[in-house]
C-alpha positions in Angstrom: -82.1 -7.6 99.2 -78.4 -6.5 99.0 -77.6 -3.1 97.5 -76.3 -4.1 94.1 -78.9 -6.8 93.6 -81.5 -4.1 94.3 -79.8 -1.6 92.0 -79.6 -4.1 89.1 -83.2 -5.3 89.5 -84.3 -1.6 89.6 -82.4 -0.7 86.4 -83.9 -3.7 84.6 -87.4 -2.8 85.9 -87.1 0.9 84.8 -85.8 -0.1 81.4 -88.7 -2.6 81.0 -91.3 0.0 82.1 -89.8 2.6 79.8 -90.3 0.1 76.9 -94.0 -0.4 77.9 -94.6 3.4 78.0 -93.0 4.0 74.6 -95.0 1.2 73.0 -98.3 2.5 74.5 -97.5 6.1 73.3 -96.6 4.8 69.8 -99.9 3.0 69.5 -101.7 6.2 70.7 -99.9 8.2 68.1 -101.4 6.2 65.2 -103.8 8.2 63.1 -106.6 6.6 61.1 -106.2 9.4 58.5 -103.7 8.8 55.7 -101.2 11.7 55.5 -101.7 13.9 52.4 -98.2 13.2 51.3 -98.9 9.5 50.8 -102.3 9.7 49.1 -100.6 9.1 45.7 -98.7 6.1 47.1 -100.8 4.4 49.8 -104.4 3.4 49.5 -106.5 3.3 52.7 -106.6 -0.5 52.8 -102.8 -0.7 52.7 -102.5 2.1 55.2 -104.8 0.2 57.6 -102.7 -2.9 57.1 -99.5 -1.0 58.1 -101.2 0.0 61.3 -102.3 -3.5 62.0 -98.7 -4.6 61.4 -97.5 -2.2 64.0 -100.2 -3.4 66.5 -99.3 -7.0 66.0 -95.5 -6.4 66.3 -96.1 -4.3 69.4 -98.2 -6.9 71.1 -95.6 -9.6 70.3 -92.7 -7.5 71.5 -94.6 -6.9 74.8 -94.8 -10.7 75.3 -91.2 -11.4 74.3 -89.8 -8.5 76.3 -91.8 -9.5 79.4 -90.6 -13.1 79.1 -87.0 -11.8 78.7 -87.3 -9.6 81.8 -88.7 -12.4 83.9 -86.0 -14.8 82.8 -83.3 -12.3 83.5 -84.5 -11.6 87.1 -84.9 -15.4 87.8 -81.4 -15.9 86.5 -79.9 -13.2 88.7 -81.7 -14.3 91.9 -81.7 -18.0 91.6 -79.3 -19.4 88.9 -76.2 -17.1 88.6 -74.5 -18.4 91.8 -75.6 -22.2 91.6 -74.4 -22.4 88.0 -71.1 -20.9 89.0 -70.8 -23.5 91.8 -71.6 -26.3 89.4 -69.0 -25.2 86.7 -66.2 -24.0 89.0 -65.0 -27.5 90.0 -64.6 -28.6 86.4 -61.5 -26.6 85.8 -59.2 -24.1 87.6 -58.6 -22.2 84.3 -60.7 -19.1 84.5 -60.9 -18.6 80.8 -62.3 -22.2 80.3 -64.7 -21.6 83.1 -65.9 -18.5 81.4 -66.3 -20.3 78.0 -68.5 -23.0 79.7 -70.5 -20.6 81.8 -71.2 -17.8 79.2 -71.4 -20.3 76.4 -74.1 -22.3 78.2 -76.0 -19.0 78.8 -75.8 -18.1 75.1 -77.0 -21.6 74.1 -80.0 -21.5 76.5 -80.8 -17.9 75.4 -80.8 -19.1 71.7 -83.1 -22.0 72.6 -85.5 -19.8 74.6 -85.6 -17.3 71.7 -86.3 -19.9 69.0 -90.1 -20.0 69.5 -90.3 -16.2 69.4 -88.1 -16.0 66.3 -90.2 -18.7 64.6 -93.5 -16.9 65.5 -92.1 -13.5 64.3 -90.9 -15.0 61.0 -93.6 -17.6 60.1 -96.7 -16.1 61.7 -96.4 -12.3 61.8 -94.2 -11.7 58.7 -96.1 -14.4 56.9 -99.4 -12.8 57.7 -98.4 -9.6 56.1 -96.8 -11.2 53.0 -93.2 -10.4 54.0 -91.8 -13.9 54.8 -89.9 -15.8 52.1 -87.7 -17.8 54.5 -87.9 -21.6 54.3 -87.6 -23.7 57.5 -84.3 -24.9 56.2 -82.9 -21.4 55.8 -84.3 -20.4 59.2 -82.4 -23.3 60.9 -79.2 -22.8 58.9 -79.2 -19.1 59.8 -79.3 -20.0 63.5 -76.6 -22.7 63.2 -74.3 -20.4 61.2 -75.0 -17.6 63.7 -74.2 -19.8 66.6 -70.9 -21.0 65.1 -69.9 -17.6 64.0 -70.9 -16.0 67.3 -69.1 -18.7 69.2 -65.9 -18.1 67.3 -65.9 -14.3 67.5 -67.4 -14.3 71.0 -64.7 -16.7 72.3 -62.0 -14.5 70.8 -63.3 -11.4 72.4 -64.0 -13.1 75.8 -60.6 -14.8 75.9 -58.8 -11.5 75.1 -60.8 -9.6 77.8 -60.2 -12.1 80.5 -56.5 -12.5 79.5 -55.9 -8.7 79.8 -57.9 -8.3 83.1 -56.1 -11.3 84.7 -52.6 -10.4 83.5 -52.2 -6.7 82.9 -53.4 -5.1 86.2 -54.7 -1.5 86.3 -54.0 -0.9 82.6 -56.2 -3.8 81.4 -58.9 -1.6 80.2 -56.5 0.2 77.9 -55.3 -3.1 76.3 -58.9 -4.1 75.9 -59.7 -0.8 74.3 -56.9 -1.1 71.8 -57.7 -4.8 71.0 -61.4 -4.2 70.6 -61.0 -1.2 68.2 -58.4 -3.1 66.2 -60.9 -6.0 65.9 -63.6 -3.6 64.9 -61.5 -2.4 62.0 -60.6 -5.9 60.9 -64.3 -6.9 60.9 -65.0 -3.9 58.7 -63.0 -5.8 56.1 -64.1 -9.4 57.0 -67.9 -8.7 57.2 -68.5 -7.7 53.6 -65.8 -10.1 52.2 -66.3 -13.3 54.1 -69.2 -13.1 56.7 -72.2 -11.7 54.8 -71.7 -14.2 51.9 -72.2 -17.0 54.5 -75.9 -15.8 54.7 -76.6 -14.2 51.4 -75.6 -14.5 47.8 -73.9 -11.4 46.3 -73.9 -10.9 42.5 -72.3 -8.1 40.6 -74.9 -5.8 39.1 -75.1 -6.8 35.4 -74.2 -4.5 32.6 -77.1 -2.3 31.5 -78.8 1.1 31.9 -78.9 1.0 35.7 -75.2 0.1 36.1 -74.2 2.7 33.6 -76.2 5.4 35.4 -74.6 4.4 38.7 -71.1 4.4 37.3 -71.6 7.7 35.6 -72.8 9.3 38.8 -69.9 7.7 40.8 -67.4 9.2 38.3 -68.9 12.6 38.5 -68.5 12.5 42.3 -65.0 11.0 42.1 -66.2 8.1 44.2 -64.2 4.9 43.7 -66.2 1.7 44.1 -64.9 -1.9 44.5 -68.2 -3.1 43.1 -71.9 -2.8 42.8 -73.7 -5.9 44.0 -77.2 -7.2 44.3 -78.2 -9.3 47.3 -80.8 -12.1 47.3 -82.9 -10.4 50.0 -86.0 -12.1 48.5 -84.6 -15.3 49.9 -85.9 -14.3 53.3 -88.3 -11.3 52.9 -90.0 -9.1 50.5 -88.8 -6.0 52.4 -86.4 -3.8 50.4 -83.2 -2.0 51.4 -79.8 -0.9 50.2 -76.5 -0.4 52.1 -72.9 0.7 51.8 -70.3 -1.5 53.3 -66.5 -1.6 53.7 -64.0 1.2 53.5 -61.1 2.2 51.4 -60.6 0.1 48.3 -63.2 -2.5 49.7 -66.1 0.0 49.4 -69.2 -1.7 48.0 -72.7 -0.7 47.3 -75.3 -3.4 47.8 -78.9 -3.4 46.5 -81.5 -5.9 47.6 -83.0 -7.6 44.6 -86.4 -6.6 46.1 -85.4 -3.0 45.8 -84.4 -3.2 42.2 -87.7 -4.9 41.4 -89.8 -2.1 42.9 -87.9 1.1 42.1 -87.1 3.0 38.8 -83.5 3.6 37.8 -83.7 7.3 38.8 -85.0 6.3 42.2 -82.3 3.7 42.7 -79.5 6.1 41.7 -81.0 8.7 44.2 -80.9 6.0 46.9 -77.3 5.1 46.1 -76.4 8.8 46.0 -77.7 9.0 49.6 -75.5 6.0 50.6 -72.5 7.6 48.8 -73.3 10.8 50.7 -72.6 9.1 54.0 -69.0 8.3 52.8 -68.4 11.6 51.0 -69.5 13.5 54.1 -67.2 11.4 56.2 -70.1 10.0 58.3 -68.4 6.6 58.5 -65.1 8.0 59.7 -67.0 10.2 62.3 -68.8 7.1 63.5 -65.6 5.2 63.9 -64.0 8.0 65.9 -67.1 8.2 68.1 -67.0 4.4 68.5 -63.3 4.7 69.5 -64.0 7.0 72.4 -67.2 5.3 73.5 -65.4 1.9 73.7 -62.7 3.6 75.7 -65.3 4.9 78.2 -67.0 1.5 78.2 -63.8 -0.4 79.1 -62.8 2.2 81.7 -66.2 1.8 83.4 -65.9 -2.0 83.1 -62.6 -2.0 85.0 -64.3 -0.5 88.1 -67.1 -3.1 88.0 -64.8 -6.1 87.5 -62.6 -5.0 90.4 -65.4 -4.1 92.8 -65.6 -6.9 95.4 -68.8 -5.5 96.9 -70.9 -6.4 93.9 -69.8 -10.1 94.0 -70.5 -10.2 97.8 -74.0 -8.9 97.2 -74.7 -11.9 94.9 -73.4 -14.4 97.5 -69.9 -14.9 96.0 -66.9 -15.2 98.3 -64.5 -13.8 95.8 -64.5 -11.8 92.5 -65.2 -13.9 89.4 -64.3 -11.7 86.4 -66.6 -13.4 83.9 -69.5 -12.9 86.2 -68.4 -9.3 86.6 -69.0 -9.0 82.8 -72.7 -9.8 83.4 -72.9 -7.3 86.2 -71.2 -4.7 84.1 -73.6 -5.2 81.1 -76.6 -4.5 83.4 -75.1 -1.7 85.5 -73.8 0.1 82.3 -77.2 0.1 80.7 -78.3 3.6 81.9 -75.1 5.1 80.5 -75.5 3.0 77.5 -78.9 4.5 77.0 -77.5 8.0 77.1 -74.8 7.1 74.6 -77.4 5.5 72.4 -79.6 8.6 72.5 -76.6 10.7 71.4 -75.7 8.2 68.7 -79.2 8.1 67.4 -79.4 11.9 67.4 -76.2 12.1 65.4 -77.4 9.4 63.0 -80.7 11.2 62.3 -78.7 14.3 61.5 -76.4 12.3 59.2 -79.5 10.9 57.4 -80.8 14.4 56.7 -77.4 15.4 55.4 -77.1 12.3 53.1 -80.6 13.1 51.8 -79.5 16.7 51.0 -76.3 15.4 49.4 -78.3 13.1 47.1 -80.7 15.9 46.2 -77.9 18.3 45.5 -75.5 16.1 43.6 -77.9 13.9 41.6 -80.3 16.8 41.1 -83.5 14.8 41.5 -85.0 15.2 45.0 -88.4 14.1 43.8 -86.8 10.7 42.8 -85.5 10.3 46.3 -88.9 11.3 47.8 -90.6 8.8 45.5 -88.2 6.1 46.5 -88.7 6.8 50.3 -92.4 6.7 49.9 -92.3 3.4 48.0 -90.0 1.9 50.6 -92.4 3.0 53.4 -95.3 1.3 51.6 -93.4 -1.8 50.7 -92.1 -2.2 54.3 -95.5 -1.1 55.9 -93.5 1.5 57.9 -95.2 3.5 60.7 -95.8 7.0 59.2 -96.7 8.7 62.5 -94.3 7.4 65.3 -94.5 9.2 68.7 -91.8 11.8 69.2 -90.5 10.1 72.3 -90.1 6.8 70.4 -88.2 8.6 67.7 -86.0 10.3 70.3 -85.3 7.0 72.1 -85.1 4.5 69.4 -84.9 5.9 65.8 -81.6 6.0 64.1 -83.4 7.4 61.0 -85.8 10.4 61.0 -89.5 9.6 60.3 -90.1 9.5 56.6 -92.5 12.5 56.6 -89.8 14.7 58.2 -87.2 13.5 55.6 -89.6 14.4 52.7 -90.4 17.8 54.3 -86.7 18.5 54.5 -86.1 17.5 50.9 -88.9 19.7 49.7 -87.6 22.6 51.7 -84.1 22.1 50.1 -85.6 21.9 46.6 -87.5 25.1 47.1 
């Protein structure tokens, strides 16, 4: 097997095996004993249900990830070159070739994923009482996602290929600037135009909850464009809240399922946490980090796309830039993992800081603790994840650590 074929298959195999190990350790870390902190919130039957939910999801992800790993290896060894040879005669335009080639891969990937998505939604989520998605909504979500992904993906792909074909050694710099500008534009477009394609956003009606939120916002000198509820119950009983947009487009969004299950004090404590991310400049810091990470990514990409050896190892007689993008995505994954670890570590730190901000400025740490506990129960969260899984995958600290930190702050 040629060097780069061997290297890419090895990277894929290590990543797959690492996933197997972390899943096994996570299952081993489960404790049959309900943590004392949750004895006033969980009952033993519900706690056992949360562990069964973790087991079912783990088994399912093992099957889906194994299938994905096998399909990727088969594609690299037996399909990548023949598909190129089939599409290449259709047009001499490299950008159109790329649209046909990568578009067909995206479509096949979507089709192959459909049975897994269906099973996850209508079997596992249904079994544990989470699923509220109708078959019509399920299909429409995928159609909308395909159209939206095709539009945005084509724009990004066309720009990347244009710069790498026409701007020589500085192509990665043009791509870097373009990508970051697009990222800023999407920060505006996503809450305003894209999310409403999938969910209905309604201004929070006048009442005690809205008054409490507005009073707290004024105290913190935090300007909001709006406070909205989202029809999360259209798809799931799981609850959440999030902050979106920046500048004058800042919005707080509450799932209707969250409003249903939390008291007003708990909801304001959650929103204080979300506001904390903005007030502590976590969003700006994340954008700055993203700016430098994307620069590093495109710099590395320029080496891969211009390396003729990689193409030769896959039986190609000349470099094909859009195939180079596939090689890049696989060869970059070890560095991507390291960057992800650093990003998750920073994110967990930010979550602790936002919790502390909520407790300090709203003055009700027990309300936030109660809200976190309810969310954990409502979402059947794993209370005792293995430390390696937390280190590798968690962008939020485990709930017991968050509660411990809040109690320490309060004392």
